[in-house]
C-alpha positions as CSV (number, residue, x, y, z in Angstrom):
1,M,-26.4,-172.2,4.4
2,T,-23.5,-174.5,4.9
3,D,-22.3,-175.8,8.2
4,P,-18.8,-177.3,7.9
5,K,-19.0,-179.1,11.3
6,H,-22.3,-180.7,10.4
7,D,-21.3,-181.5,6.8
8,D,-18.0,-183.2,7.7
9,Q,-18.6,-186.9,7.3
10,A,-16.0,-187.7,10.0
11,N,-18.4,-186.3,12.6
12,W,-21.1,-188.9,11.8
13,T,-21.1,-192.6,12.5
14,Q,-21.1,-195.1,9.6
15,G,-24.0,-197.3,8.8
16,P,-27.8,-196.9,8.6
17,V,-28.1,-195.1,11.9
18,K,-26.2,-191.8,11.8
19,L,-25.1,-190.4,15.2
20,Y,-23.3,-187.0,15.5
21,F,-20.1,-187.0,17.6
22,N,-18.0,-183.9,17.6
23,R,-16.2,-182.8,20.8
24,D,-15.1,-179.5,19.0
25,D,-18.7,-178.5,18.4
26,E,-20.2,-176.6,21.3
27,R,-23.8,-177.3,20.3
28,F,-25.7,-179.9,22.2
29,I,-28.5,-180.2,19.7
30,V,-27.7,-180.3,15.9
31,R,-29.7,-181.0,12.7
32,K,-29.9,-184.6,11.8
33,Y,-27.8,-186.1,9.0
34,H,-30.8,-185.6,6.8
35,P,-31.9,-182.1,8.1
36,A,-35.6,-182.6,7.0
37,L,-35.9,-185.3,9.7
38,G,-35.4,-182.9,12.5
39,W,-32.7,-182.6,15.3
40,T,-30.4,-184.9,17.2
41,I,-28.0,-184.9,20.1
42,N,-24.2,-184.2,19.7
43,F,-22.9,-187.2,21.6
44,G,-19.5,-185.5,21.7
45,H,-20.9,-182.8,23.9
46,P,-20.4,-183.3,27.7
47,A,-24.2,-183.5,28.2
48,G,-24.6,-185.9,25.3
49,G,-23.5,-188.9,27.3
50,V,-25.9,-187.9,30.1
51,A,-28.7,-187.6,27.6
52,L,-28.0,-191.0,26.1
53,I,-28.0,-192.6,29.6
54,G,-31.2,-190.8,30.4
55,L,-32.9,-191.9,27.3
56,V,-31.8,-195.5,27.8
57,L,-33.0,-195.6,31.4
58,A,-36.3,-193.7,30.7
59,V,-37.8,-196.5,28.6
60,P,-37.7,-199.3,31.2
61,L,-38.6,-196.9,34.0
62,L,-41.7,-195.7,32.2
63,L,-42.7,-199.3,31.3
64,T,-42.3,-200.3,34.9
65,L,-44.3,-197.3,36.1
66,A,-47.1,-198.0,33.6
67,K,-47.2,-201.6,34.8
68,V,-47.4,-200.6,38.4
69,L,-50.1,-197.9,37.9
70,H,-52.3,-200.0,35.5
71,G,-51.8,-203.4,37.0
């Protein structure tokens, strides 16, 4: 099964870390660049930016919470 939006190289960032960014694709979750590796976020989707900010903020928040709870 082919997916023209997914397979278009213009929708993926260059370099070793491939991020999917396509404002014309209504999907929030898409297969990773290498589909066997799972799923990723469409950072061109309106919720993609919110998800990115949430992921970035979650790590320090969880580390701080763990430090507070476990001394």
